[in-house]
C-alpha positions in Angstrom: 99.0 44.4 136.2 101.9 46.4 134.8 101.9 47.3 131.1 105.0 45.1 130.5 103.4 42.1 132.2 100.2 42.7 130.3 102.0 43.0 127.0 104.0 39.8 127.6 101.0 37.8 128.8 98.7 38.7 125.9 101.5 38.5 123.4 102.2 34.9 124.5 98.5 34.0 124.2 98.3 35.5 120.7 101.4 33.6 119.6 100.3 30.4 121.3 96.8 30.4 119.6 98.4 31.2 116.2 101.1 28.6 116.4 98.7 25.9 117.8 96.2 26.6 115.0 98.9 26.1 112.3 100.5 23.0 113.9 97.2 21.2 114.5 96.7 21.2 110.7 93.0 21.6 111.1 91.4 23.5 108.2 88.3 24.4 110.3 90.5 26.1 113.0 92.5 27.9 110.3 89.4 29.3 108.6 87.9 30.2 111.9 91.0 32.1 113.2 91.6 33.9 110.0 88.0 34.8 109.5 88.1 36.3 113.0 91.2 38.3 111.9 89.4 39.5 108.8 86.2 40.5 110.5 88.0 42.4 113.3 90.5 43.9 110.8 87.7 45.4 108.7 85.9 46.7 111.8 89.1 48.3 112.9 89.8 49.8 109.5 86.3 51.3 109.2 86.5 52.6 112.8 89.8 54.3 112.1 88.4 56.2 109.1 85.1 56.8 110.8 83.1 54.9 108.2 79.5 54.0 109.1 79.8 55.5 112.6 76.1 55.7 113.1 75.3 52.6 111.2 77.2 49.7 113.0 75.1 47.1 111.2 76.8 48.2 108.0 80.2 47.6 109.5 79.1 44.2 110.6 77.9 43.4 107.1 81.2 44.7 105.6 83.1 42.5 108.0 81.0 39.4 107.2 81.4 40.1 103.5 85.2 40.1 103.9 84.9 36.8 105.8 82.7 35.3 103.0 85.2 36.4 100.3 87.9 34.6 102.3 85.9 31.3 102.7 84.6 31.4 99.1 88.2 31.6 97.8 89.1 28.6 99.9 86.1 26.6 98.7 86.8 27.6 95.1 90.5 26.6 95.3 89.9 23.4 97.3 86.8 22.3 95.5 85.4 21.3 98.9 81.9 21.8 97.6 80.4 20.8 94.2 79.4 24.3 93.2 80.4 26.3 90.2 83.1 28.9 91.0 81.0 31.8 89.8 78.0 30.7 91.9 80.3 30.7 95.0 81.0 34.4 94.5 77.4 35.4 93.7 76.7 36.4 97.3 79.8 38.6 97.3 78.9 40.2 94.0 75.4 40.9 95.5 77.2 42.6 98.4 79.2 44.8 96.1 76.0 45.8 94.3 74.4 46.5 97.7 77.2 48.9 98.8 76.8 50.8 95.6 73.1 51.1 96.1 73.4 52.0 99.8 75.8 54.8 98.8 72.9 56.5 97.1 71.2 57.0 100.4 74.4 58.2 102.2 75.8 61.7 102.5 76.3 62.8 98.9 79.3 64.9 99.6 81.2 62.1 101.4 79.8 59.3 99.3 82.6 58.8 96.7 85.3 58.9 99.4 83.5 56.6 101.8 82.5 54.1 99.1 86.1 54.0 97.9 87.4 53.4 101.4 84.9 50.6 102.0 85.9 48.8 98.8 89.6 49.4 99.6 89.1 47.8 103.1 87.7 44.7 101.4 90.8 44.4 99.2 93.3 45.4 101.9 92.0 43.1 104.6 90.0 40.4 103.0 92.0 40.2 99.8 95.5 40.2 101.3 94.5 37.6 104.0 93.1 35.4 101.3 96.7 35.0 99.9 97.3 32.8 102.9 94.9 30.2 101.5 97.0 28.8 98.6 100.0 28.9 100.9 98.3 26.9 103.7 96.8 24.3 101.2 100.2 23.7 99.6 102.6 20.9 100.7 104.0 21.8 104.1 101.6 24.7 104.0 101.2 25.0 107.8 105.0 25.0 108.2 105.3 27.6 105.4 102.9 30.0 107.2 104.7 29.4 110.5 108.0 30.1 108.7 106.6 33.4 107.6 105.3 34.3 111.1 108.6 33.4 112.8 110.6 35.4 110.3 108.2 38.4 110.8 108.8 38.2 114.5 112.5 37.8 113.9 112.5 40.9 111.7 110.6 42.9 114.3 113.0 41.8 117.0 116.2 42.5 115.0 114.9 45.9 113.8 114.1 46.9 117.4 117.4 45.8 118.8 119.6 47.2 116.0 117.5 50.3 115.6 117.5 51.1 119.3 121.3 50.7 119.6 122.6 52.0 116.2 119.6 53.8 114.6 120.6 57.1 113.1 119.4 57.3 109.5 115.6 57.5 109.3 114.0 54.9 107.0 110.7 56.7 106.3 110.4 59.7 108.6 107.1 61.0 107.1 105.4 57.7 107.9 107.2 56.1 110.8 109.8 58.5 112.4 111.2 55.8 114.7 112.2 53.3 112.0 115.8 53.5 110.8 117.9 52.0 108.1 120.1 50.4 110.7 117.1 48.7 112.2 116.0 47.5 108.8 119.4 45.9 108.0 119.5 44.4 111.5 116.1 42.9 111.0 117.1 41.5 107.7 120.3 40.0 109.2 118.3 38.2 111.9 115.7 37.0 109.4 118.4 35.5 107.1 119.9 33.6 110.1 116.4 32.4 111.1 115.6 31.3 107.6 118.8 29.2 107.4 118.0 27.6 110.7 114.5 26.7 109.5 115.4 25.7 106.0 115.4 21.9 106.6 111.8 22.0 107.9 110.6 23.1 104.5 113.2 21.1 102.6 114.7 24.3 101.2 118.2 24.7 99.8 120.3 27.3 101.7 120.0 29.9 98.9 116.2 29.3 98.7 115.9 29.9 102.4 117.9 33.2 102.1 115.6 34.4 99.2 112.5 33.6 101.2 113.9 35.5 104.1 114.8 38.5 102.0 111.2 38.5 100.5 109.6 38.3 104.0 111.9 40.9 105.6 111.2 43.5 102.8 107.5 42.7 102.5 106.9 42.8 106.3 108.6 46.2 106.5 106.5 47.6 103.7 103.4 46.1 105.4 104.3 47.8 108.7 105.0 51.1 106.9 101.7 50.9 105.0 99.6 50.4 108.1 101.5 53.2 109.8 100.6 55.4 106.9 96.9 54.5 107.3 97.0 55.3 111.0 98.8 58.6 110.4 96.2 59.5 107.8 93.4 58.5 110.2 95.0 60.3 113.1 95.2 57.3 115.4 98.0 55.6 117.4 96.7 52.0 117.2 94.2 50.3 114.9 92.3 48.9 117.9 92.6 47.5 121.4 91.6 43.9 121.1 95.0 42.6 122.1 95.9 44.4 125.4 99.3 46.0 125.2 99.6 45.3 121.5 96.8 47.2 119.9 94.6 45.8 117.3 94.6 43.0 114.7 95.9 45.2 112.0 98.7 46.3 114.3 99.8 42.7 114.9 99.2 41.4 111.4 100.1 44.3 109.1 103.4 42.7 108.2 101.8 39.3 107.5 99.3 40.9 105.2 102.1 42.0 102.9 104.3 39.0 103.4 101.7 36.4 102.5 101.1 37.8 98.9 104.8 38.5 98.5 105.7 34.9 99.4 102.9 33.6 97.2 104.2 35.6 94.2 107.7 34.3 94.9 106.5 30.7 95.1 104.6 31.0 91.9 107.7 32.5 90.2 109.8 29.6 91.4 107.3 27.1 90.1 
């Protein structure tokens, strides 16, 4: 199978699973898929930075902790179970205490750096993905998330086409040498058109759709740049290989991880 065919095939599967999960409006499917993203994302992140290389059970526990944080936030927001909010987060607080204690038995010279990176991984992956929960549970939530994903893909497509054809001025050469300002503006242009085309599905006014598009385009670019910075710091090309031809979960969802909190902040400001 050629690289192009492999990329197209697994890209279609990834998009199909994601779109189907959102359109089916099934909370169990949503939580399962995003829990998978979080677990694999934390595993990829810790693998990139060579954390817990000889202790894979620690990586598994860190991944499960990120998943628990995600689900606990959903349960707290939805009140799906009759448990006090604080009690819902006690297992996660226990995990935080545990990683501080386990650090005592780790390499003392590397301990502060490793501990900080583990905690950062929880915030970066588990925390940012959790911002999708209030969006998904809002009115038209599944369509709002789909709106975000479609615009991210539109932004990537526009940036690639315009960047390849007209790109001259580097956007952030120290982090991502191939990205250009021409690509950024091209991506934004395609996103604004896409947002207008999808405005009616979310009952948005034209100017609201344009503002949403602007927020998503800028945030998705920052998310991409941030993950590129992490990979450059770790000395790796891709975060993982779980999606053949596309890299890892973080490679595919880095833009969403910044777009979800940005859109959430924007929605809260509007309300």
